VOFI-607453 format. One record per residue (C-alpha): residue in one letter; x, y, z. Coordinates in steps of 0.001 Angstrom, whole numbers, plus 524288, in hexadecimal, padded with zeros to 5 digits. Example, Ala and Ser with C-alpha at 12.3 -4.5 7.8 and 13.67 -1.06 7.14 Angstrom:
2
A8300C7EE6C81E78;S835667FBDC81BE4;
//
This chain:
165
M87B0BBC22939F88;K877C0BCC313951B;Q87164BC7BD3889A;I86FFABD09D37CD4;I861D2BD05A37877;L862BABDAFB36E14;T86E9ABDF9036692;H870EDBED263612B;T86BC9BE942353C0;Q85FD2BE28535969;I85C75BEE6C361A7;E85DC9BF74A355BB;Q85497BEE4134E3F;K84AC9BEE3735972;I84B0DBFD0835AAC;N848CFBFE6834BFE;R83D6BBF4D334C80;L8376BBFBFA35816;A8387AC08FB350EB;F831C6C0371344E2;Q8270CBFD6B34D3A;L8249DC0AE7352EA;I82443C10EE34558;E81A8DC068D340D2;N811C2C08A534C96;T81208C178034C73;F81331C1A8B33DE7;E806F9C231E33E13;L80CB1C2C443485F;D81487C386F34541;T81B00C38A4352AA;I81EA1C2E2035C83;Y82316C30CC36A64;I82D9CC274B36EC7;G830FEC26FE37D28;G83CF8C1F9F38189;I83E6EC1B9838FA7;T84AD0C209739637;G856CEC1876392EC;N85666C0F2938765;G84831C127E384AD;I84B84C202037FDD;V85740C1AFC3783C;L84E82C11003716F;A84434C1B8036EFE;E84E73C24283686D;K85273C18F535F7C;L8443EC163735BE8;K8421FC24AF35918;K84D7EC252534F7E;I848CEC19273480B;I83AA9C1DAC34772;E83E68C2B4B342BD;H8476AC257233875;N83CCDC1C6033344;S83063C247C33463;D82B66C326D333FB;Q826B4C31CD341F5;K82B43C3BC834BBE;I83069C35A735841;V82FEDC3CFE3651A;L83991C366E36E40;F838CFC37F437CF1;E83E4FC3155388ED;V83686C2B7539404;I83EF5C2DFF39FF6;L83CB4C24D73AB4F;D843E4C1CCE3B56D;K842AAC0EE53B063;E844A0C08AE3BDBD;Q83BA9C11A83C58B;P832F9C18F93BBEC;L82BA8C20A53C650;S837E4C253D3CD78;Q837DFC31833C50B;P82E58C379F3BB67;I82DCBC312E3AE07;Q830CCC3B563A3AA;L82FCAC3CE0394FB;T83973C453038D5E;I82E40C4B4F385B2;D8223FC528E38A2F;P818A4C478538D61;Q80D97C4F7F38735;E813E8C4CE9379E7;L80F75C3EBB37B2F;N8010AC425437B2F;D7F9EFC3A26370EC;K806E4C351336B60;T80C40C278B368A8;V81754C24AE37212;V8218AC19EF37151;L827DAC164737E4A;V83521C0FBA37CB7;D83E08C0812385D3;D848AFBFE03383F0;V843A4BF2C238C5D;L835DABEFEA39108;N8363DBE70439CD9;S82CAABE93E3A808;G8264ABF4B03A120;K828BFBFE123AC6D;T830EBC081B3A51E;M827F6C08123994B;Q81BDCC090E3A20B;Y820C5C151D3A929;G824F3C1B5B39C5C;L81766C18CE396D6;M810FBC1E783A2EF;K81809C2B5B3A08C;I81459C2B9239225;L80638C282439558;E804E5C348539D5F;Q801C9C3A3A38FF6;P7F68BC361638725;V7FF0AC2F4737CFD;Y7F8CCC292037107;K80087C1C65370C9;I80C7BC164A3771C;Y815B1C0BFB371C5;T82016C055C37A04;V82CF8C0134373E8;V837F3BF95737A1D;L84419BF2E0374EB;I8428BBE70C37DE0;D835FCBE2223841B;R838A2BD8EE38F87;K82A6DBD60139310;H82BCEBD6763A1FC;R82067BDFB03A44E;R81C1FBE4F13B159;Y8152BBF04D3AAC9;P80AE2BEFBA39FE1;I813FBBF41A39507;K8166DBEE2B387BE;A81FC9BF19A37CFD;N818E8BF5203705B;F825CBBF38136939;F831E3BEC3736DC9;G83EAEBE80A367C6;L84010BDB4A36F4E;R83703BD42C3788F;L83F4EBCCA43822E;T83B37BC26538C07;T8440CBC315397DE;I843C2BBF883A623;L841ACBCA6A3AFF8;M84FC5BC99F3B4A8;D854FBBCCBC3A708;H85907BDA843A3A5;V858FFBE0653960B;E86282BEB523934D;V861B2BF347386D7;S86CB3BFBEC38221;L869C6C05CE3778C;A87755C0BDD37795;E879AEC118836A1D;G87FCCC076736134;N87F14BFC7436B3D;Y87133BF82F36E35;S86F06BEBCF3760D;A864F7BE50537E75;Q8699CBDB5538887;L862E5BD209391BC;F86913BCE9839EAD;
//
């Protein structure tokens, strides 16, 4: 049985709060690199970029972290920017749901091939079922669930929702 855990309005509020938390924690930087993981991660990253640019003078460089979420090593993990651009930069890695930490871990491994200055992790929903040593620096909702539960986030324009089933 599906249960709505976040409505459209609640998700908008959470995204706004996350964007302002990033502004507050990076206010001294001229440029922030935001990497969204394939799927909802890049959609969420785009939304954060728009809010940050509207509310600060920071330049946002948006890129996608392309990986297979089920089998991350089945194909090379790629970035849609030249990885060398990340040298000595602050990078924000974004995804919709943090569960086991696998997807975020493999995305971080690719980013850490460069000598970055600092990394923040941002997720809309943190489920806390870690198998990998990953934490969310910023999250919209921390949710305690059983392992059998599934969280599905939809960021379709004009109709955001997060459901538990």
